[in-house]
N, C-alpha and C positions, 0 to 999 in steps of 0.2 A: 504494500500499500504506499503510495507516494503522498507525503505530507508537505511537499513544496520546500521552501527555503528554511523553514523552522526546524525540520528534522523531527523524527518520531518521538524521541525522548522529550524534546522541548514542548511538543504538542500535548503529550501525555501529562507533563508537569503543569502546563497551562490549564488543562481540563480539570486537574485535581487541586489547583490552587484554591485556598479558601476552605479546603476540607481537611487540612492538617490539624492534628491536635496532639496532646501529649502521648497518646497511644502510638502515633506515628513516630514521635521522637523516641519513645521506648523501643520500638521495633528496630529502628535504625541504629540506635545506640547499643542495644544488646547484641547486635551483629559484630561489634568490635571486640577484640580479645580482652578478657578479664573485666569487662564492664558489667556491673550488677545493678539491679533495682534496689532502691533505698529511699530514704527520706532526707530532707534538709529543712529544718525549722518546721517540721510537721507536714510538709508538702512532698508529693512524689518527686523523686530525683533519680538521676543515674550517677553512679560513682565508679571511680577507678582507684584501687588501692586505698579506699576509705575517703577519697577526696571528691568533692563535687565536680562533675563534668557538665551536667545540664539539669535543669529542674524547673518547676513552676515557681515563679517569684512570689514571695510572701509579703514583701513590702507593698503598702497601699499605693505607692507612687507608680507601680508598674500598671500598664494597661491590661485589660482582660484579654485572654487568649494569646498570651505571650509566654516565652520561656526565657530564662537566664542561662547563658552559656559562658563558660570560662575560656577566655582567650587572652593573649598578651595585649598590652595596652597599645602598642604600635599597630597591630592588626585591627584592633577595635577602631582606632582613629581612621584607618583606611576604609573600613566597612561603613562607618558613619558618614564619611565624606562621599563615598561612591553611591551608597544606597540608603539615604536617610528615610525613605519610605518603608524600608524593611527593618533596619537596625536603629536602635535609639538607646539613650542612657538617661537616667534621672540622677539627681543630686545624691540620692542614697547609694546608688551603684557606682557612681563616678570614681571613688577611690579604689575600687576593686578591679582586678583583671577579669572583667566580664562584660558582656554586652546583652542587651535585651532584644528579643527577636519577635516580630509580629508574625504569628503563624498563618494569618490570613493573606500575607503578602509574599512569603518565601515559597520557592518551589521545593519539591522533594529532592531534587538534584542538589540544589544549593544548601539545603538543610543537611544532607548527607555529607557534603564537603565541609561544612562548618563543624559538624560533630567530629569529623576526622581531624580537623585543625585543633579542636579542643582536646581530643585524645592526645595528640602530639604534645600539646602544652602541659597537660596534667600528668602525662605518663611519668612514672617515677624513673629517675636516672639510676644506672647501675651503681651499686655500692662502691665507694672509693677503693676498698680493698680489692674488689674484683677487677677493677681497672688496673691497679698496680700489678696484680698477679699476672694478668694477661699480657702485659707489656714485656718486651724483650729486656734482658738485664742492662743492655746498653742504653736503654731509654729511661731507666729508673735512676733518679738523681741519688747520689751517695751522700749521706748526712755526715759522714766523718766518724760515726760511732763504729767501734770495732776495727778501725784502721790502725795500722802501725804508724807511730809517730815518725815524721821525716827527720832524717839526720841533717844536721847543719854543719 
Protein backbone atom coordinates (compact mmCIF):
# COMPACT_ATOMS: atom_id res chain seq x y z
CA UNK A 1 0.00 0.00 0.00
CA UNK A 2 1.47 3.37 -1.05
CA UNK A 3 1.05 6.18 1.48
CA UNK A 4 2.77 8.84 -0.60
CA UNK A 5 5.53 11.05 0.74
CA UNK A 6 4.71 10.55 4.41
CA UNK A 7 5.65 6.88 4.56
CA UNK A 8 3.65 4.15 6.22
CA UNK A 9 5.09 4.58 9.73
CA UNK A 10 4.40 8.32 9.75
CA UNK A 11 0.82 7.79 8.52
CA UNK A 12 0.29 5.15 11.18
CA UNK A 13 1.68 7.57 13.81
CA UNK A 14 -0.52 10.38 12.53
CA UNK A 15 -3.62 8.16 12.67
CA UNK A 16 -2.88 7.13 16.26
CA UNK A 17 -1.87 10.57 17.55
CA UNK A 18 -4.06 11.64 20.42
CA UNK A 19 -4.69 8.05 21.42
CA UNK A 20 -1.48 7.62 23.41
CA UNK A 21 -1.77 7.20 27.16
CA UNK A 22 0.34 5.82 29.97
CA UNK A 23 -0.47 2.26 28.88
CA UNK A 24 1.34 3.04 25.62
CA UNK A 25 4.25 4.54 27.56
CA UNK A 26 4.35 1.41 29.72
CA UNK A 27 4.28 -0.91 26.70
CA UNK A 28 7.15 0.93 24.99
CA UNK A 29 9.19 1.36 28.16
CA UNK A 30 8.90 -2.23 29.33
CA UNK A 31 10.34 -3.34 25.98
CA UNK A 32 13.67 -1.82 27.08
CA UNK A 33 16.05 -4.05 29.06
CA UNK A 34 15.67 -4.01 32.86
CA UNK A 35 12.86 -1.42 32.90
CA UNK A 36 10.17 -2.26 35.44
CA UNK A 37 6.73 -1.01 36.42
CA UNK A 38 6.72 1.04 39.60
CA UNK A 39 5.44 4.18 41.21
CA UNK A 40 6.82 7.63 41.90
CA UNK A 41 5.07 9.84 44.43
CA UNK A 42 2.11 7.43 44.30
CA UNK A 43 1.66 7.63 40.53
CA UNK A 44 2.45 4.97 37.89
CA UNK A 45 6.04 5.12 36.66
CA UNK A 46 8.70 3.20 34.81
CA UNK A 47 12.01 2.67 36.57
CA UNK A 48 15.48 1.50 35.71
CA UNK A 49 17.69 0.31 38.54
CA UNK A 50 15.31 2.01 41.01
CA UNK A 51 15.52 5.37 39.23
CA UNK A 52 12.64 7.13 37.51
CA UNK A 53 12.66 6.80 33.73
CA UNK A 54 9.18 8.14 32.97
CA UNK A 55 5.94 8.55 34.83
CA UNK A 56 2.72 10.42 35.37
CA UNK A 57 3.58 13.80 36.87
CA UNK A 58 2.03 14.44 40.27
CA UNK A 59 2.68 18.15 40.58
CA UNK A 60 -0.42 20.22 39.84
CA UNK A 61 1.59 22.43 37.47
CA UNK A 62 1.60 19.64 34.85
CA UNK A 63 -1.12 19.52 32.22
CA UNK A 64 -3.52 16.56 32.06
CA UNK A 65 -2.59 13.60 29.82
CA UNK A 66 1.14 14.26 30.08
CA UNK A 67 4.16 12.34 31.26
CA UNK A 68 7.44 13.40 32.79
CA UNK A 69 10.54 11.85 31.22
CA UNK A 70 14.08 12.07 32.56
CA UNK A 71 16.59 13.45 30.07
CA UNK A 72 19.67 15.63 30.28
CA UNK A 73 19.19 19.39 30.41
CA UNK A 74 20.86 20.07 27.03
CA UNK A 75 18.58 17.60 25.28
CA UNK A 76 15.58 19.13 27.06
CA UNK A 77 16.51 22.62 25.85
CA UNK A 78 16.75 21.31 22.29
CA UNK A 79 13.33 19.61 22.50
CA UNK A 80 11.69 22.70 24.00
CA UNK A 81 13.16 24.89 21.26
CA UNK A 82 12.27 22.56 18.37
CA UNK A 83 8.84 21.29 19.50
CA UNK A 84 7.21 23.56 22.12
CA UNK A 85 3.81 22.14 21.15
CA UNK A 86 4.90 18.66 22.34
CA UNK A 87 7.43 19.31 25.10
CA UNK A 88 7.20 21.81 27.94
CA UNK A 89 8.44 22.52 31.43
CA UNK A 90 6.99 24.21 34.49
CA UNK A 91 8.75 26.01 37.34
CA UNK A 92 8.43 22.90 39.50
CA UNK A 93 10.24 20.65 37.01
CA UNK A 94 12.74 23.25 35.71
CA UNK A 95 15.59 22.37 38.13
CA UNK A 96 15.32 18.65 37.37
CA UNK A 97 16.76 16.74 34.39
CA UNK A 98 13.30 16.03 32.98
CA UNK A 99 10.80 17.20 30.40
CA UNK A 100 7.00 17.11 30.33
CA UNK A 101 5.44 15.55 27.25
CA UNK A 102 1.94 16.12 25.87
CA UNK A 103 0.73 12.64 24.93
CA UNK A 104 -1.95 14.10 22.65
CA UNK A 105 0.75 15.70 20.50
CA UNK A 106 3.61 13.18 20.32
CA UNK A 107 3.76 10.32 17.84
CA UNK A 108 4.40 6.76 18.92
CA UNK A 109 7.70 6.79 17.00
CA UNK A 110 8.90 9.98 18.73
CA UNK A 111 7.79 8.64 22.11
CA UNK A 112 9.77 5.45 21.51
CA UNK A 113 12.88 7.48 20.67
CA UNK A 114 12.41 9.73 23.71
CA UNK A 115 12.14 6.70 26.01
CA UNK A 116 15.34 5.30 24.48
CA UNK A 117 17.06 8.63 25.16
CA UNK A 118 15.78 8.55 28.73
CA UNK A 119 17.03 4.99 29.08
CA UNK A 120 20.54 6.02 27.98
CA UNK A 121 20.44 8.96 30.40
CA UNK A 122 19.24 6.95 33.42
CA UNK A 123 21.17 3.74 32.67
CA UNK A 124 23.58 3.05 35.50
CA UNK A 125 27.20 3.19 34.48
CA UNK A 126 29.47 0.24 35.12
CA UNK A 127 31.06 0.15 38.57
CA UNK A 128 34.42 1.86 38.65
CA UNK A 129 36.17 -1.32 39.77
CA UNK A 130 34.84 -3.18 36.73
CA UNK A 131 36.24 -0.50 34.46
CA UNK A 132 39.65 -0.70 36.11
CA UNK A 133 39.76 -4.49 35.95
CA UNK A 134 38.88 -4.58 32.27
CA UNK A 135 41.56 -2.08 31.22
CA UNK A 136 44.99 -3.34 30.21
CA UNK A 137 47.69 -2.84 32.84
CA UNK A 138 49.41 -0.26 30.68
CA UNK A 139 46.27 1.90 30.88
CA UNK A 140 46.00 1.72 34.68
CA UNK A 141 47.77 4.59 36.37
CA UNK A 142 50.21 3.50 39.07
CA UNK A 143 49.73 5.23 42.41
CA UNK A 144 53.24 4.63 43.74
CA UNK A 145 52.06 2.23 46.43
CA UNK A 146 54.16 -0.92 46.49
CA UNK A 147 56.82 0.52 44.20
CA UNK A 148 60.47 0.24 45.06
CA UNK A 149 61.99 3.57 46.01
CA UNK A 150 64.23 5.05 43.36
CA UNK A 151 67.91 5.27 44.12
CA UNK A 152 69.41 8.72 43.91
